[in-house]
C-alpha positions as CSV (number, residue, x, y, z in Angstrom):
1,M,56.1,-51.0,-78.5
2,G,55.9,-49.7,-75.1
3,N,52.8,-50.5,-72.7
4,L,52.1,-46.6,-72.0
5,H,52.3,-43.7,-73.9
6,L,51.6,-39.7,-73.6
7,I,48.5,-38.2,-76.2
8,K,49.1,-34.6,-77.0
9,L,47.4,-31.8,-78.9
10,C,49.4,-30.4,-82.2
11,V,48.0,-27.5,-81.5
12,G,48.9,-25.3,-85.1
13,I,49.1,-28.5,-87.2
14,D,46.8,-30.2,-89.6
15,S,48.8,-33.5,-90.6
16,P,52.2,-35.1,-90.2
17,D,53.2,-33.8,-93.5
18,Q,52.4,-30.4,-91.7
19,L,54.2,-31.3,-88.8
20,L,57.4,-32.4,-91.1
21,L,56.9,-29.4,-93.1
22,S,57.4,-27.2,-89.9
23,R,60.1,-29.0,-88.6
24,E,62.1,-28.7,-91.9
25,S,61.7,-25.2,-91.7
26,H,63.3,-24.8,-88.2
27,G,66.1,-27.1,-89.5
28,T,65.0,-29.8,-86.8
29,L,64.3,-32.6,-89.7
30,H,66.7,-35.1,-88.7
31,T,67.2,-34.0,-85.3
32,P,65.8,-35.1,-82.2
33,T,62.7,-32.9,-81.3
34,R,62.6,-31.1,-77.8
35,H,58.6,-31.0,-76.9
36,V,58.2,-28.8,-73.3
37,T,55.6,-29.4,-70.6
38,R,54.8,-27.9,-67.3
39,M,54.3,-31.3,-65.7
40,W,56.5,-34.1,-64.9
41,P,55.0,-37.6,-66.0
42,K,54.9,-39.3,-62.6
43,R,55.2,-42.4,-64.9
44,E,58.5,-41.8,-66.5
45,V,60.2,-45.2,-66.1
46,E,57.0,-46.8,-68.3
47,L,57.2,-44.2,-71.0
48,L,60.9,-44.6,-71.6
49,D,60.5,-48.3,-71.8
50,G,59.2,-47.9,-75.6
51,G,56.6,-44.8,-75.0
52,S,55.7,-42.9,-78.0
53,L,54.1,-39.4,-78.0
54,Y,50.6,-39.9,-80.4
55,W,50.0,-36.6,-81.9
56,V,46.2,-35.3,-82.1
57,M,45.8,-33.3,-85.1
58,K,42.4,-31.9,-85.9
59,G,40.6,-33.9,-83.8
60,V,42.0,-37.1,-84.6
61,V,45.3,-39.2,-83.8
62,Q,47.8,-39.2,-87.0
63,A,51.0,-39.6,-86.2
64,R,53.1,-40.5,-83.4
65,Q,56.9,-40.0,-82.1
66,E,59.0,-42.5,-80.1
67,I,60.1,-41.3,-76.7
68,L,63.8,-40.9,-76.0
69,R,64.2,-39.2,-72.6
70,L,63.1,-36.6,-70.8
71,D,65.2,-33.6,-69.4
72,E,64.4,-31.3,-66.5
73,I,64.7,-27.7,-67.7
74,T,64.3,-24.2,-66.1
75,G,62.5,-21.7,-67.7
76,E,63.3,-17.8,-67.4
77,D,60.3,-17.5,-65.1
78,G,62.3,-20.0,-62.8
79,I,60.0,-22.9,-63.0
80,R,60.6,-26.5,-63.3
81,R,59.6,-28.2,-66.9
82,C,59.7,-31.6,-68.6
83,A,61.4,-31.4,-72.0
84,I,60.0,-34.6,-73.9
85,I,62.7,-35.7,-76.3
86,L,61.3,-37.3,-79.2
87,K,63.0,-39.2,-81.8
88,S,63.2,-37.2,-85.2
89,D,60.9,-39.8,-87.2
90,V,57.2,-39.1,-87.2
91,I,55.4,-42.3,-87.9
92,R,51.9,-41.9,-89.1
93,T,49.5,-44.0,-87.4
94,T,45.6,-45.3,-88.1
95,A,43.4,-42.4,-87.4
96,A,41.7,-42.3,-83.7
97,P,39.6,-39.5,-82.8
98,R,40.4,-37.5,-79.7
99,R,38.1,-34.8,-78.1
100,A,39.9,-31.7,-77.5
101,F,42.2,-31.3,-74.1
102,Q,44.7,-29.9,-71.7
103,G,48.4,-30.8,-71.3
104,W,48.9,-34.3,-72.0
105,R,47.2,-37.5,-70.9
106,Y,48.6,-41.1,-70.7
107,L,47.9,-43.9,-73.6
108,K,47.8,-47.4,-72.6
109,G,49.4,-49.5,-75.1
110,E,46.3,-51.4,-76.2
111,D,44.6,-48.2,-76.7
112,A,47.0,-46.5,-79.3
113,P,46.6,-46.4,-82.5
114,V,48.3,-48.7,-84.8
115,D,51.0,-47.5,-87.3
116,L,49.8,-47.3,-91.1
117,P,51.3,-50.3,-93.1
118,A,54.7,-49.4,-95.4
119,N,52.0,-49.1,-98.4
120,R,49.7,-46.9,-96.8
121,V,52.3,-44.4,-95.3
122,K,52.2,-42.3,-98.5
123,D,48.7,-42.1,-98.4
124,D,46.7,-38.9,-99.0
125,A,45.7,-37.6,-95.6
126,L,41.9,-38.0,-95.6
127,P,40.1,-35.1,-94.1
128,P,39.7,-35.2,-90.4
129,E,36.2,-35.3,-90.4
130,L,35.8,-38.2,-93.0
131,A,38.9,-39.8,-90.9
132,R,36.7,-39.5,-87.9
133,E,33.8,-41.2,-89.2
134,L,35.6,-43.9,-90.8
135,S,37.4,-44.7,-87.7
136,D,33.9,-44.8,-85.6
137,I,32.6,-47.4,-87.8
138,G,35.8,-49.4,-87.8
139,L,37.2,-49.1,-91.2
140,C,40.3,-46.8,-90.8
């Protein structure tokens, strides 16, 4: 996996399953996802070398999507924005608590939560508070 990633709040989404349901309802489940942001990452080359966008849901990192590319788009207001194009797969990760923040932040590879093992991907999601507490003591 890449050495540099992005981390962002997934506003209005509580779990990876809800993210998938939302994408399914919009007809984008099996197509790349486009997430638009105001700022263009200055470390684009590093991000495009295997980076992912890690999603914080209910105060806990719970999933990631691989970054395919960054596209420049211009809004109706004439302002240049960055469309982060993500692979359609939503990969569940171990729980990692994160405080709220605005926009996105860089996340070093060594600080990124690891992917859940294949035998745990179908596990029921823990309540965010419990996941945060287990993560704090190193059990999740």
